[in-house]
C-alpha positions in Angstrom: -19.3 -26.9 -18.7 -16.5 -24.8 -17.3 -19.1 -22.9 -15.3 -20.7 -26.0 -14.0 -17.3 -27.6 -13.0 -16.4 -24.3 -11.2 -19.4 -24.4 -9.0 -19.1 -28.1 -8.5 -15.7 -27.3 -7.0 -17.2 -24.6 -4.7 -19.9 -26.9 -3.6 -17.6 -29.7 -2.2 -14.8 -28.0 -0.3 -15.2 -30.0 2.9 -15.9 -33.4 1.3 -12.7 -33.0 -0.8 -10.5 -31.3 1.7 -11.8 -32.4 5.1 -9.0 -33.2 7.5 -8.3 -36.8 8.2 -10.7 -38.0 11.0 -12.7 -34.7 10.8 -15.7 -35.7 8.9 -18.0 -32.9 9.9 -17.4 -29.5 11.5 -19.1 -28.7 14.7 -20.3 -25.4 16.1 -17.4 -25.5 18.5 -15.0 -25.5 15.5 -16.7 -22.5 14.0 -16.8 -20.7 17.4 -13.0 -21.2 17.7 -12.6 -19.9 14.2 -14.7 -16.8 14.8 -12.8 -16.2 18.0 -9.7 -15.6 15.9 -11.0 -13.2 13.4 -9.4 -9.8 13.2 -12.3 -7.9 15.0 -11.9 -10.3 17.9 -8.2 -10.2 18.4 -6.8 -6.8 17.1 -7.8 -5.0 20.3 -5.8 -7.6 22.4 -2.5 -6.2 21.3 -1.7 -3.3 23.6 0.9 -0.6 23.0 4.3 -0.8 21.4 3.9 2.1 19.0 5.4 5.5 19.5 4.5 8.6 17.5 6.8 11.4 18.8 6.1 15.1 18.8 9.3 17.0 19.2 9.5 20.2 21.3 11.9 23.2 20.6 14.2 22.2 23.5 15.0 18.8 21.9 12.6 16.7 23.9 9.5 14.8 22.7 6.2 13.5 24.0 3.9 10.8 22.9 0.7 9.0 23.8 1.3 5.5 25.3 -1.3 2.9 25.4 -0.8 0.3 28.1 -2.8 -2.4 29.9 -4.0 0.0 32.5 -5.0 2.7 30.1 -3.5 5.7 28.3 -0.5 7.7 29.6 1.1 10.8 28.0 5.0 10.6 28.2 7.8 13.3 28.0 11.2 12.0 27.0 14.5 13.8 27.5 17.0 12.1 25.1 20.0 13.8 26.5 19.3 12.6 30.0 18.0 9.3 28.9 14.9 9.8 31.1 11.1 9.7 30.7 8.3 10.9 32.9 4.6 11.6 32.7 3.9 14.8 30.6 1.5 16.1 33.2 -0.3 15.1 36.3 -3.0 12.8 34.8 -5.1 12.7 38.0 -5.3 16.5 38.3 -5.9 17.1 34.6 -8.7 14.5 34.5 -10.5 16.3 37.3 -10.0 19.6 35.6 -11.2 18.4 32.2 -14.3 16.7 33.9 -15.2 19.9 35.7 -14.8 22.1 32.6 -16.6 19.8 30.2 -19.3 18.3 32.4 -18.0 14.8 31.8 -16.5 12.2 34.0 -13.0 11.1 33.1 -10.3 9.2 34.9 -6.4 9.7 34.8 -5.9 6.8 32.3 -8.9 7.6 30.1 -8.7 11.2 29.2 -11.1 12.3 26.4 -8.6 13.1 23.6 -6.1 11.4 21.3 -4.2 14.5 20.3 -2.9 17.6 21.9 -1.3 20.9 21.1 1.4 21.7 23.8 2.6 25.2 24.3 6.4 25.9 23.7 7.0 26.2 27.4 5.0 23.1 28.1 2.7 24.8 30.5 -0.5 24.5 28.6 -2.3 21.8 26.5 -5.1 22.4 24.1 -7.4 19.6 22.7 -10.7 18.8 21.1 -13.4 16.8 22.7 -17.2 16.4 22.0 -17.1 19.1 19.3 -15.4 21.7 21.5 -11.9 23.0 22.2 -10.3 23.3 25.6 -7.1 24.8 27.0 -5.7 23.6 30.3 -3.0 25.2 32.4 -0.8 22.3 33.7 0.5 24.1 36.8 -2.9 25.1 38.1 -4.8 22.3 36.4 -7.4 24.7 35.3 -9.3 24.1 32.0 -11.4 26.5 30.0 -13.6 26.2 27.0 -12.0 28.3 24.2 -14.3 27.6 21.2 -15.4 25.0 18.7 -13.2 22.1 17.8 -10.6 23.0 15.3 -9.5 21.2 12.1 -7.6 17.9 12.4 -4.8 19.5 10.4 -4.7 16.6 8.1 -5.1 17.6 4.4 -8.5 16.5 3.0 -10.0 15.8 6.3 -11.6 18.9 7.6 -14.4 16.8 8.8 -15.3 13.1 8.8 -18.7 13.4 7.1 -20.1 14.9 4.0 -18.4 17.0 1.3 -15.6 18.2 3.5 -13.9 14.8 3.1 -13.6 15.5 -0.6 -11.6 18.7 0.0 -7.8 19.2 0.0 -6.6 21.5 2.8 -3.9 24.0 2.0 -0.6 23.7 4.0 -1.5 26.8 6.1 -4.9 25.3 6.8 -6.7 28.5 5.6 -8.1 27.2 2.3 -9.8 24.0 1.1 -9.9 23.1 -2.6 -12.8 21.1 -4.1 -14.6 20.2 -7.3 -18.1 21.4 -8.4 -19.4 21.0 -11.9 -16.1 19.9 -13.4 -14.4 23.0 -12.2 -12.1 23.8 -9.3 -13.1 26.0 -6.3 -11.5 27.0 -3.0 -13.3 27.6 0.3 -12.1 30.0 3.0 -11.9 27.8 6.0 -12.7 30.7 8.4 -15.6 32.2 6.6 -16.8 29.5 4.3 -16.7 32.0 1.4 -16.2 30.2 -2.0 -14.1 31.2 -5.0 -14.3 29.7 -8.4 -10.8 29.2 -9.8 -11.7 27.7 -13.3 -14.6 28.2 -15.6 -13.9 26.1 -18.7 -14.3 22.7 -17.1 -16.9 20.7 -18.9 -18.4 17.1 -18.6 -15.6 14.6 -18.7 -13.0 17.3 -19.3 -12.8 18.6 -15.8 -10.2 19.9 -13.3 -8.7 17.7 -10.6 -10.8 14.8 -11.7 -10.5 11.5 -9.7 -11.2 8.9 -12.4 -8.9 6.1 -13.1 -11.7 3.7 -14.2 -11.9 1.3 -11.4 -11.1 4.0 -8.9 -13.3 7.1 -9.1 -14.8 9.5 -6.8 -15.7 13.2 -6.3 -12.6 14.2 -4.5 -10.1 16.7 -5.9 -6.7 15.4 -7.2 -4.1 18.2 -6.7 -1.1 19.4 -4.9 -0.8 22.8 -3.1 2.5 24.7 -3.2 4.2 25.0 0.2 3.2 28.6 0.5 -0.4 27.8 0.0 -0.6 30.3 -3.0 -0.7 27.9 -6.0 -2.2 24.6 -6.9 -0.7 22.1 -9.3 -3.3 19.8 -11.0 -4.6 18.7 -14.4 -7.6 19.0 -16.6 -8.4 15.4 -17.4 -9.8 14.5 -20.8 -12.2 11.5 -20.7 -14.5 12.6 -23.5 -13.7 9.9 -26.1 -13.5 7.0 -23.6 -15.8 4.0 -23.5 -18.3 4.0 -20.6 -18.7 1.5 -17.9 -22.2 0.7 -16.5 -23.0 -0.8 -13.2 -26.5 -1.6 -11.8 -26.7 -1.2 -8.0 -29.5 -3.2 -6.6 -31.2 -1.8 -3.5 -34.7 -1.7 -1.9 -37.0 -0.5 -4.7 -35.9 0.2 -8.2 -32.2 -0.6 -9.1 -29.9 2.3 -9.8 -27.8 2.5 -12.9 -24.4 4.1 -12.5 -22.2 5.0 -15.6 -18.8 6.6 -15.8 -15.9 6.8 -18.3 -13.6 3.8 -18.0 -10.6 3.2 -20.3 -9.9 -0.5 -20.9 -6.6 -2.1 -21.9 -6.2 -1.9 -25.7 -8.7 0.9 -26.2 -7.8 3.3 -29.1 -8.5 6.3 -26.6 -7.5 6.5 -22.9 -7.5 9.3 -20.5 -5.1 12.2 -21.1 -4.2 14.9 -18.6 -3.4 18.5 -19.4 -1.0 19.8 -16.7 -1.9 23.3 -15.2 -0.9 25.5 -12.3 -3.5 27.8 -10.8 -2.6 31.0 -8.8 -5.3 31.0 -6.2 -5.3 34.7 -5.4 -5.4 36.0 -9.0 -7.4 32.9 -10.2 -4.9 32.6 -13.1 -4.6 29.3 -14.9 -1.2 28.6 -16.4 -1.1 25.7 -18.8 2.2 24.0 -18.9 3.7 24.1 -22.4 3.9 20.4 -23.0 1.8 17.7 -24.8 -0.9 16.1 -22.7 0.3 13.3 -20.6 -1.3 9.9 -20.4 -3.2 9.2 -17.2 -0.2 7.4 -15.6 2.0 7.7 -12.6 5.7 7.0 -11.9 4.6 6.0 -8.4 1.9 3.4 -9.1 -0.9 2.9 -11.6 -3.2 5.9 -10.9 -2.2 9.6 -10.9 0.0 10.3 -8.0 0.5 13.9 -6.7 3.9 12.9 -5.3 5.0 12.9 -9.0 4.8 16.7 -8.6 7.4 18.5 -6.3 7.2 22.3 -5.6 10.0 24.7 -4.9 9.2 26.4 -1.6 8.4 29.8 -3.2 6.1 28.2 -5.8 8.2 29.5 -8.7 9.1 26.1 -10.2 7.5 22.8 -10.2 9.2 19.4 -10.9 7.0 16.7 -12.4 7.4 13.2 -13.7 5.7 12.0 -16.9 5.1 8.3 -17.8 4.0 7.1 -21.2 1.1 4.7 -21.8 3.2 1.6 -21.7 5.0 2.6 -18.5 8.3 1.8 -20.0 9.9 5.1 -19.2 9.9 8.2 -17.0 10.8 11.8 -17.9 11.7 14.3 -15.3 10.6 17.9 -16.1 11.0 21.3 -14.6 8.2 23.9 -15.2 8.2 27.6 -14.7 4.9 28.2 -13.0 4.5 31.8 -14.2 5.3 31.3 -17.9 4.4 27.7 -18.3 7.7 27.0 -20.0 8.8 23.3 -19.4 12.3 21.9 -19.6 13.0 18.2 -20.0 15.9 17.0 -17.7 16.3 13.4 -18.6 14.4 10.2 -19.5 15.1 6.7 -18.2 13.6 3.8 -20.3 13.4 0.1 -19.4 12.4 -3.1 -21.3 9.3 -3.9 -19.1 7.8 -1.2 -16.8 9.5 1.7 -15.0 8.8 1.8 -11.4 10.0 4.3 -8.8 9.7 2.7 -5.4 10.9 5.6 -3.4 9.9 8.6 -5.6 12.4 11.3 -6.3 13.6 14.3 -4.2 14.5 17.7 -5.5 17.2 19.6 -3.6 16.4 23.1 -4.8 19.0 24.9 -2.8 21.8 23.0 -4.4 20.2 22.3 -7.8 20.3 18.5 -7.4 17.9 15.6 -7.7 17.9 12.3 -5.9 16.5 9.8 -8.4 15.4 6.2 -7.8 16.1 3.6 -10.4 16.3 -0.2 -10.7 18.8 -0.1 -13.5 21.1 -2.5 -11.7 18.2 -4.9 -11.0 18.0 -3.4 -7.5 16.3 -0.2 -6.4 19.0 2.3 -5.6 19.4 6.0 -5.3 21.3 8.4 -7.7 22.3 12.1 -7.6 21.6 14.1 -10.7 22.4 17.8 -11.6 19.2 19.8 -11.8 20.6 22.3 -14.3 22.2 19.8 -16.8 20.2 16.6 -16.1 23.5 14.8 -15.9 24.3 12.0 -13.4 26.7 13.1 -10.7 27.1 9.9 -8.8 25.5 6.8 -7.3 24.3 7.4 -3.7 23.6 3.7 -2.8 24.7 0.6 -4.4 24.4 -3.2 -3.9 21.7 -5.8 -3.6 18.5 -5.3 -1.7 15.9 -2.7 -2.7 15.9 0.8 -1.2 12.3 1.4 -0.6 11.8 4.8 1.2 13.7 8.1 1.5 13.2 9.0 5.1 15.1 12.3 5.3 17.8 14.3 3.5 20.1 16.6 5.7 21.2 19.0 3.0 23.5 20.8 5.3 25.3 17.7 6.4 25.0 16.2 3.0 23.6 12.9 4.3 20.5 10.8 3.5 18.5 8.4 5.7 16.6 5.7 4.0 14.9 2.3 4.4 16.0 -0.8 2.5 15.2 -4.4 2.4 17.4 -7.4 2.3 20.6 -5.7 3.2 21.3 -7.3 6.7 22.8 -10.7 6.2 21.0 -13.7 7.7 17.7 -12.0 7.9 14.4 -12.3 5.9 15.0 -10.2 2.8 11.6 -8.6 3.2 12.6 -7.0 6.5 13.1 -3.3 6.1 16.0 -1.5 7.9 17.1 2.1 8.2 20.6 3.2 6.9 22.3 6.6 6.5 25.0 7.4 4.0 26.4 10.5 2.2 25.0 12.1 -0.8 28.3 11.8 -2.7 28.2 8.0 -2.3 31.5 7.8 -0.8 30.5 7.3 2.8 29.6 3.9 4.3 26.0 2.8 4.7 25.6 2.9 8.4 23.0 0.5 9.8 20.8 2.4 12.2 18.4 -0.4 13.2 20.3 -3.6 14.0 17.6 -5.6 15.7 15.9 -8.3 13.8 12.5 -7.0 12.4 11.0 -4.8 9.9 11.5 -1.1 11.0 9.9 2.2 10.7 11.7 5.3 12.0 10.9 8.9 12.9 13.8 11.3 13.0 14.2 14.3 15.3 14.2 17.7 13.5 18.0 18.0 14.2 18.6 14.4 13.1 20.3 13.6 16.3 17.9 11.0 17.4 15.4 8.5 15.9 12.5 6.7 17.2 12.6 3.1 16.0 9.6 0.8 15.9 10.2 -2.8 14.8 8.6 -6.2 14.8 8.3 -9.4 12.9 5.2 -11.6 12.1 5.9 -13.7 15.2 7.4 -11.1 17.6 5.4 -8.0 18.8 6.3 -4.4 18.3 9.1 -2.6 20.3 9.8 1.1 20.1 13.2 2.4 21.1 15.1 5.6 21.0 18.5 5.5 19.1 21.2 8.2 18.5 22.4 9.3 15.1 24.7 6.3 14.7 22.0 3.8 15.6 23.2 3.2 19.2 20.4 2.4 21.6 19.6 5.2 24.0 16.7 3.7 25.8 13.7 1.4 25.2 10.4 3.4 25.0 7.5 0.9 24.7 7.1 -2.8 24.2 3.7 -4.3 23.1 1.8 -6.5 25.5 0.2 -9.5 23.9 -0.6 -11.5 27.0 -4.4 -11.2 26.4 -3.9 -12.2 22.8 -2.0 -15.3 23.8 -4.4 -16.1 26.6 -7.2 -15.8 23.9 -5.6 -18.7 22.0 -3.5 -16.9 19.4 -0.5 -18.6 18.0 2.1 -17.1 15.6 2.4 -18.2 12.0 5.3 -20.4 10.9 7.6 -18.3 8.8 9.4 -20.3 6.1 11.4 -20.2 2.8 11.4 -22.8 0.2 12.8 -23.2 -3.3 10.8 -21.9 -6.3 9.9 -24.0 -9.3 13.4 -23.4 -10.7 14.9 -25.2 -7.8 17.2 -22.3 -7.2 15.3 -19.1 -6.0 14.3 -18.8 -2.4 10.7 -17.8 -2.0 9.2 -16.9 1.4 5.8 -17.3 3.0 3.8 -17.8 6.2 2.0 -21.0 7.4 -1.0 -21.1 9.7 -2.0 -24.3 11.7 -5.1 -25.0 13.8 -4.5 -24.0 17.4 -5.5 -27.6 18.4 -3.0 -28.9 16.0 -2.1 -32.6 16.2 1.2 -33.6 14.5 0.1 -37.1 14.1 -2.8 -36.2 11.7 -2.9 -35.2 8.1 -4.3 -31.8 7.1 -5.4 -30.5 3.8 -3.5 -27.4 2.5 -5.2 -24.2 1.3 -3.2 -21.5 -0.4 -4.5 -18.0 0.2 -2.9 -16.2 -2.8 -2.4 -12.8 -4.3 0.1 -12.9 -7.3 0.9 -9.3 -7.7 2.8 -8.0 -9.6 2.5 -4.8 -7.5 2.2 -6.8 -4.3 2.2 -10.3 -3.0 0.3 -12.9 -0.9 2.0 -12.3 2.5 1.9 -8.5 2.8 3.6 -6.7 5.5 6.2 -8.5 7.5 5.4 -6.6 10.7 3.4 -8.1 13.6 -0.4 -8.5 13.2 -2.9 -10.2 15.5 -4.7 -11.4 12.4 -3.9 -11.6 8.7 -7.2 -11.6 7.2 -9.1 -14.8 8.1 -6.1 -17.1 7.5 -5.9 -18.3 11.1 -9.7 -18.6 11.4 -9.7 -20.8 8.2 -7.0 -23.0 9.8 -9.2 -23.6 12.8 -11.6 -25.5 10.6 -9.0 -28.2 10.0 -6.6 -26.9 7.4 -3.0 -25.8 6.8 -3.3 -22.3 5.3 -0.3 -20.8 3.5 0.6 -17.6 1.7 3.7 -17.6 -0.6 5.3 -14.8 -2.4 6.4 -16.4 -5.6 8.5 -14.9 -8.4 6.6 -12.2 -10.1 5.3 -10.7 -6.9 7.0 -7.5 -5.8 8.5 -5.0 -5.6 10.2 -6.3 -2.3 12.9 -8.1 -4.2 14.9 -7.5 -7.3 13.5 -6.0 -10.6 14.0 -9.3 -12.4 12.2 -11.1 -9.6 9.2 -8.9 -10.0 9.3 -8.9 -13.7 9.4 -12.8 -13.8 6.2 -13.2 -15.6 5.9 -9.8 -17.3 3.9 -10.3 -20.5 2.7 -13.7 -19.3 0.3 -12.8 -16.6 -2.1 -15.7 -17.1 0.4 -18.4 -18.2 2.5 -18.0 -15.1 0.9 -15.7 -12.5 3.2 -17.2 -9.8 1.4 -20.5 -10.2 4.5 -22.8 -10.8 6.0 -21.3 -7.6 2.9 -21.8 -5.7 2.7 -25.4 -6.6 6.4 -26.0 -6.0 6.3 -24.1 -2.6 3.4 -26.2 -1.5 5.0 -29.5 -2.6 8.3 -28.5 -0.8 6.4 -27.7 2.4 4.8 -31.2 2.2 8.2 -32.8 2.0 9.2 -30.8 5.0 6.2 -31.4 7.2 4.6 -34.9 7.2 1.2 -33.5 8.5 0.4 -31.8 5.2 -1.8 -33.8 2.9 -0.6 -32.5 -0.4 -3.1 -34.7 -2.2 -5.9 -32.4 -0.8 -4.8 -28.9 -2.0 -7.0 -25.9 -2.6 -6.8 -22.2 -3.2 -8.7 -19.1 -2.7 -8.2 -15.4 -3.3 -9.8 -12.0 -4.1 -9.3 -9.7 -7.1 -5.8 -10.8 -8.4 -6.2 -13.6 -6.0 -9.4 -14.5 -7.7 -7.6 -14.4 -11.1 -4.9 -16.8 -9.9 -7.4 -19.1 -8.2 -9.3 -19.7 -11.4 -6.1 -20.1 -13.2 -5.0 -22.7 -10.7 -8.1 -24.8 -11.3 -7.7 -24.5 -15.1 -4.0 -25.0 -15.4 -3.4 -27.4 -12.6 -6.5 -29.5 -12.2 -4.6 -32.5 -11.0 -3.1 -30.6 -8.2 -5.7 -28.3 -6.9 -9.0 -29.9 -5.9 -10.9 -26.9 -4.8 -10.8 -23.2 -5.7 -12.8 -20.2 -4.5 -12.2 -17.2 -6.9 -13.7 -13.8 -5.6 -13.9 -10.9 -8.0 -11.1 -11.9 -10.2 -9.9 -9.8 -13.1 -9.8 -12.9 -15.4 -9.2 -11.0 -18.6 -7.2 -7.8 -18.5 -9.0 -6.6 -21.6 -12.0 -6.1 -19.3 -10.0 -4.2 -16.7 -8.7 -0.7 -16.4 -5.9 0.1 -18.9 -3.3 1.5 -16.6 -2.9 -1.7 -14.7 -2.9 -4.3 -17.5 -0.9 -2.3 -19.9 1.7 -1.7 -17.1 2.3 -5.3 -16.2 1.2 -7.1 -19.5 2.4 -4.6 -22.0 0.3 -2.9 -24.7 -2.2 -5.0 -26.5 -0.7 -6.2 -29.7 -3.3 -7.1 -32.3 -3.0 -10.4 -34.2 -2.2 -10.4 -38.0 -5.3 -10.5 -40.2 -7.7 -10.1 -37.2 -6.3 -12.9 -35.2 -6.2 -13.1 -31.5 -4.2 -10.4 -29.7 -1.5 -10.7 -27.1 -3.9 -10.7 -24.2 -6.0 -13.6 -25.5 -3.8 -16.4 -24.1 -3.4 -14.7 -20.7 -7.2 -14.7 -20.1 -8.6 -17.5 -17.9 -11.6 -18.2 -20.1 -9.4 -18.9 -23.2 -7.4 -21.7 -21.5 -6.3 -24.1 -23.0 -7.3 -22.8 -26.5 -4.3 -24.3 -28.2 -4.7 -27.7 -26.6 -8.4 -27.9 -27.5 -7.7 -27.0 -31.0 -4.9 -29.6 -31.5 -6.3 -32.7 -29.7 -9.9 -32.2 -28.7 -12.9 -32.8 -31.0 -16.6 -33.5 -30.5 -15.8 -37.1 -31.5 -12.9 -37.7 -29.1 -13.6 -40.3 -26.5 -13.8 -39.1 -22.9 -10.5 -40.7 -22.1 -8.7 -38.5 -24.5 -6.6 -35.9 -22.7 -5.0 -32.6 -23.7 -2.4 -30.3 -22.1 -2.3 -30.4 -18.3 -4.2 -33.8 -18.5 -7.6 -32.1 -18.9 -10.2 -34.4 -20.4 -11.6 -33.2 -23.6 -15.1 -33.8 -22.7 -14.8 -31.3 -19.7 -14.5 -28.6 -22.4 -16.6 -29.9 -25.4 -19.6 -31.7 -24.0 
């Protein structure tokens, strides 16, 4: 009956939620909705972004997209001036002549260039070939085939090359074959086998986390390109997952090893370091680690940090329950491993920024939420002892941008540290490593910021925006003072297309105290005298939230398009979503993933919005979501049937016992078996078991249809 009720809900969304006076949708309504889908609006935002490339003399250049095309700009920060990097008209003619193409000044056939140190020559790839152009004479020559992109793992965009990991010097590429690790010489394509003892389901650099799996290699090159840090992953005792892929003709069965929450055996990784030239495999002298990461669920190669000469390797280990992190230093020649310190927490340990080893001064910058907020700490690399706090206070530090070891300063991004602004907006700060200096705000403008520092740390390029204001890029000095504005996005075409920004709001959570934040979308033909049903587009986290980035976007999924069909659409980051707020905020429903799942806050937030806006018909409320959003949507229908009238649940992980181990065990805790074979700790968090207690206590086959259980659910819905 639950299944029939669920599809009954899916079958009647418009009859249950149709806007007042809007009995039937027309083709014009759908056309207006389609018009505002991402693929139809993203290209209408022009410019605003700057990715600088700094030159040896302290200048930088970038590619600027503007309404009349693309321009390459050179900026002199000292003189506060900018100018075209070259004569675009002459260069376009020269490129056209050399390549046989036909190009104009504002539509040159490349998106990346290599500029000579004297800025007199540019080299670039186009149509599979490489050209060099002398800027003074505007003469271009074909100098060979197109070169590598320079991006690790992306030697090419098709075939097996996408599965390789390129060395820092660009000369070698590592890849997997038959459970062993190989390297390919980029210049000659000669292959060298590095390991020989890899066997099925016990291979090197394996990419298998259960749900995520591929043939790519998971490893980290040393900075000198001579060694590789990776792991031999043992999946031999794991359960298997089977998927039938339907296609034209016979279906295809795919099977792979997949650890589930609560399994007796899960993936283990044996840490190794491989000397590429000698093909020597050094096994680190430590017990196998669980397939976990300090920086997320899956293995993360940023948990490894190399010393420049490859002699030492720092690595972070995380236990199966995610409740701790241990920092270790390994000698890559002998395999000896030294434990520095372990930090343990009651719920799950999460490093938002990662750590940073300062090898020259034997120090470590460590990220911890031990004060309920993500902050940075300085440790001694030799003793493992805490030296001092680097940052303090409320608002999470969420990125280490740069460390100036000579000046003993650190530049970082943090949220919620500028009074009066949305706590999810990220700003840049600089302070001293000893923690005694002030936290200098480098990005005062309202918005969420990303910055790129000059090599000498004298300047920064700051790009910022909010959900309702388009991106601006500016040049600032080391103290955050504005030097000059660089680019400002043009959204005139977007606005002319009919786009309107979402309403940004904050309301009280279910506790009546905590501020929670969200975005609201209305039809572009909105009429304040009407009543509109409200649909919640939800994702509960805990590793993320419903809203996502606070930066500007022409479309946020299909929320605006859905609103065009006569709805108010909202996304709310309730307690339990994170980690953009405090540790306690993110851990709000730790261990109660199904019972809470931010649902009390979603309901309270929607009700509070209805009190604020008379045009919201709170009696016609629905929800939809994908993955974790599918989980919360089904939970909303089961747990709040009197509030939510319709739910569309897509690909939900409704029972974490049927999902990969590293996600459920991180946020729900390890599976605790019931006494004498009773239900385990995950049972009551699964959607299909709701409301087991209520049914047992008050529902029976003979109960009349009017009898109700918890959440006023009629017994006959469940038993007949």
